[in-house]
C-alpha positions as CSV (number, residue, x, y, z in Angstrom):
1,X,177.9,23.3,92.6
2,X,175.1,24.7,94.6
3,X,171.5,23.4,94.0
4,X,170.6,26.6,92.5
5,X,173.5,26.5,90.1
6,X,172.8,22.9,89.3
7,X,169.1,23.7,88.4
8,X,170.1,26.6,86.2
9,X,172.5,24.3,84.3
10,X,169.8,21.6,83.9
11,X,167.0,23.8,82.8
12,X,168.9,26.1,80.4
13,X,171.1,23.2,79.2
14,X,167.9,21.3,78.3
15,X,166.4,24.3,76.6
16,X,169.3,24.9,74.5
17,X,169.8,21.2,73.5
18,X,166.2,20.7,72.5
19,X,165.9,24.1,70.7
20,X,169.1,23.2,68.7
21,X,167.5,19.7,67.9
22,X,164.1,21.4,67.0
23,X,165.6,23.8,64.6
24,X,168.2,21.4,63.1
25,X,165.4,18.8,62.3
26,X,163.1,21.6,60.7
27,X,166.0,23.1,58.7
28,X,167.0,19.6,57.3
29,X,163.4,18.7,56.6
30,X,162.4,21.9,54.8
31,X,165.6,22.0,52.8
32,X,165.4,18.1,51.8
33,X,161.7,17.5,51.1
34,X,158.8,19.3,49.1
35,X,155.5,19.6,50.8
36,X,153.9,16.1,51.3
37,X,157.1,14.2,50.8
38,X,158.8,12.0,53.5
39,X,160.3,8.8,54.4
40,X,159.4,5.8,56.6
41,X,161.5,5.5,59.7
42,X,160.2,2.4,61.2
43,X,157.6,0.8,58.8
44,X,154.7,2.8,57.8
45,X,153.5,3.7,61.4
46,X,156.6,5.9,62.2
47,X,157.3,8.5,59.4
48,X,159.0,11.9,58.6
49,X,156.3,13.6,56.6
50,X,156.8,17.2,55.7
51,X,153.9,19.7,56.3
52,X,153.6,23.3,57.1
53,X,151.0,25.1,59.3
54,X,150.2,28.7,60.6
55,X,148.6,27.7,63.7
56,X,149.0,26.3,67.2
57,X,150.3,22.7,67.7
58,X,149.6,19.7,65.6
59,X,148.4,21.8,62.7
60,X,145.5,23.5,64.4
61,X,145.1,27.1,62.9
62,X,142.6,29.9,63.1
63,X,141.9,33.4,61.8
64,X,144.0,33.6,58.7
65,X,146.6,36.5,58.6
66,X,145.1,38.3,61.7
67,X,144.9,35.1,63.9
68,X,148.5,34.3,62.7
69,X,149.8,37.7,64.0
70,X,147.9,37.4,67.2
71,X,149.1,33.9,67.7
72,X,152.7,34.8,67.0
73,X,152.5,37.8,69.5
74,X,150.9,35.7,72.1
75,X,153.8,33.1,71.7
76,X,156.3,35.9,72.0
77,X,154.5,37.2,75.4
78,X,154.0,33.8,76.7
79,X,157.8,32.9,76.1
80,X,159.0,36.0,78.2
81,X,156.5,35.3,80.9
82,X,157.5,31.6,81.1
83,X,161.4,32.3,81.2
84,X,160.7,35.1,84.0
85,X,158.6,32.5,85.8
86,X,161.3,29.9,85.4
87,X,164.1,32.2,86.8
88,X,161.9,33.2,89.6
89,X,161.2,29.6,90.7
90,X,164.9,28.5,90.4
91,X,165.8,31.4,92.7
92,X,163.0,30.4,95.2
93,X,164.2,26.8,95.3
94,X,161.4,24.9,93.4
95,X,161.4,21.2,92.8
96,X,163.7,20.1,90.0
97,X,161.0,18.0,88.3
98,X,158.6,21.0,88.3
99,X,161.3,23.2,86.8
100,X,162.1,20.8,84.0
101,X,158.4,20.6,83.0
102,X,158.4,24.4,82.8
103,X,161.6,24.4,80.7
104,X,160.0,21.8,78.2
105,X,156.9,24.0,77.9
106,X,159.3,27.1,77.2
107,X,160.8,25.0,74.5
108,X,157.5,24.3,72.8
109,X,156.7,28.1,72.8
110,X,160.0,29.3,71.6
111,X,160.6,26.6,69.1
112,X,157.6,27.4,67.0
113,X,158.0,31.2,67.7
114,X,161.3,31.0,65.8
115,X,159.5,29.6,62.8
116,X,157.0,32.2,62.9
117,X,159.3,35.1,63.3
118,X,162.1,34.2,60.9
119,X,161.4,31.3,58.5
120,X,159.4,33.6,56.3
121,X,162.6,35.7,55.9
122,X,165.2,33.1,55.5
123,X,163.5,30.4,53.3
124,X,162.1,30.3,49.9
125,X,158.5,28.8,49.5
126,X,158.0,25.2,49.8
127,X,155.5,23.5,47.5
128,X,154.2,20.0,46.5
129,X,156.8,20.1,43.7
130,X,159.4,22.4,45.1
131,X,162.0,22.2,47.9
132,X,162.8,25.4,49.8
133,X,166.2,27.0,49.8
134,X,167.9,28.6,52.8
135,X,168.8,32.2,52.2
136,X,167.5,32.4,48.7
137,X,168.8,35.3,46.6
138,X,165.4,36.7,46.1
139,X,164.6,36.9,49.8
140,X,162.1,34.7,51.8
141,X,158.6,33.8,51.1
142,X,157.0,36.0,53.8
143,X,157.4,38.8,56.2
144,X,158.7,39.0,59.9
145,X,156.2,37.2,62.3
146,X,154.3,35.7,59.4
147,X,156.4,32.5,58.8
148,X,155.0,29.0,58.8
149,X,155.7,26.3,61.4
150,X,157.4,23.2,60.1
151,X,156.1,19.8,61.3
152,X,157.3,16.4,60.2
153,X,156.6,13.5,62.8
154,X,153.8,11.3,61.8
155,X,152.7,8.2,63.8
156,X,149.7,6.7,62.0
157,X,149.6,3.6,64.4
158,X,146.2,2.3,63.1
159,X,143.2,3.1,61.0
160,X,139.6,2.1,60.8
161,X,136.1,3.0,59.4
162,X,133.4,3.8,61.8
163,X,130.3,1.6,61.5
164,X,127.5,3.2,59.7
165,X,125.2,3.3,62.9
166,X,127.6,5.6,64.7
167,X,126.1,9.3,64.8
168,X,128.0,11.9,62.8
169,X,131.0,9.6,62.1
170,X,129.3,6.6,60.5
171,X,131.1,5.1,57.5
172,X,134.0,7.8,57.8
173,X,137.7,6.8,57.8
174,X,139.6,7.4,61.1
175,X,143.2,7.2,62.0
176,X,145.2,7.1,65.3
177,X,147.5,9.1,65.5
178,X,146.8,11.4,62.6
179,X,148.3,14.7,63.9
180,X,151.8,15.7,62.5
181,X,154.1,17.4,65.0
182,X,157.6,18.6,65.7
183,X,160.1,18.5,68.7
184,X,158.6,21.7,70.1
185,X,155.1,20.4,70.1
186,X,156.3,17.1,71.7
187,X,158.1,19.1,74.3
188,X,154.9,21.0,75.3
189,X,153.2,17.6,75.7
190,X,156.0,16.2,77.8
191,X,156.1,19.3,80.0
192,X,152.4,19.1,80.7
193,X,152.8,15.5,81.6
194,X,155.5,16.0,84.0
195,X,153.6,18.8,85.6
196,X,150.8,16.4,86.5
197,X,153.3,13.7,87.6
198,X,155.1,16.4,89.8
199,X,151.9,17.5,91.3
200,X,150.8,13.9,92.2
201,X,154.3,13.3,93.7
202,X,153.9,16.6,95.8
203,X,150.5,15.8,96.9
204,X,151.6,12.3,97.9
205,X,154.5,13.8,99.9
206,X,152.2,16.2,101.8
207,X,149.8,13.4,102.6
208,X,152.6,11.3,103.9
209,X,154.0,14.2,106.0
210,X,150.5,15.0,107.4
211,X,150.0,11.4,108.2
212,X,153.5,11.2,109.9
213,X,152.6,14.4,112.0
214,X,149.4,12.9,113.1
215,X,151.1,9.6,114.1
216,X,153.7,11.5,116.1
217,X,151.0,13.6,117.7
218,X,149.1,10.4,118.8
219,X,152.3,8.8,120.2
220,X,153.2,12.0,122.1
221,X,149.6,12.1,123.4
222,X,149.9,8.5,124.6
223,X,153.2,9.1,126.4
224,X,151.8,12.3,128.0
225,X,148.7,10.3,129.3
226,X,151.2,7.4,130.6
227,X,153.1,10.0,132.4
228,X,150.0,11.5,134.0
229,X,149.0,8.0,135.3
230,X,152.2,7.6,137.0
């Protein structure tokens, strides 16, 4: 197997695997839990807790219906651009770690895009006292491009109250980590982290190569000087 074919296999195999896991978990959670229900996976600090959002990652949202539509269209355009960029970089022989990071970011974009595009069509409404049905007889809860993103991973590692003397936050309850996310969100974060790691490794490699070239140049200069003396 050539290096290019190996990279295609790694990148698109990883994309297919993570998208399948992302959608399988979302479908299971949405058809098993009502809004606000969940289970403890490892004590109270590692939970499955079902919520839905219409926004970006980790429950951030903006703009109501117009913002929702613009965000979905942005995800669609971004997904197309990312996969074109990924294929281009593979064909040009980019580093595997860099390609994997782009693949993870692509998973994040497409995973939540699928929710926005299709979940309103194929699921009934989820509510605090109602579990959704897949392919309900009466049709879904929303229109194409207006589906809600399913989130479920919740890691409230620790909580505290800000001292009264702290400006703006004094006396308020705080929690880390209070965002609820899904596999697609986690993929984006991992992809960005790997991008930084890849850049640091590449910078170090360039620095080492430049240092090696300088050392070789110095040695060659010394040899030339020695020959001249003779």
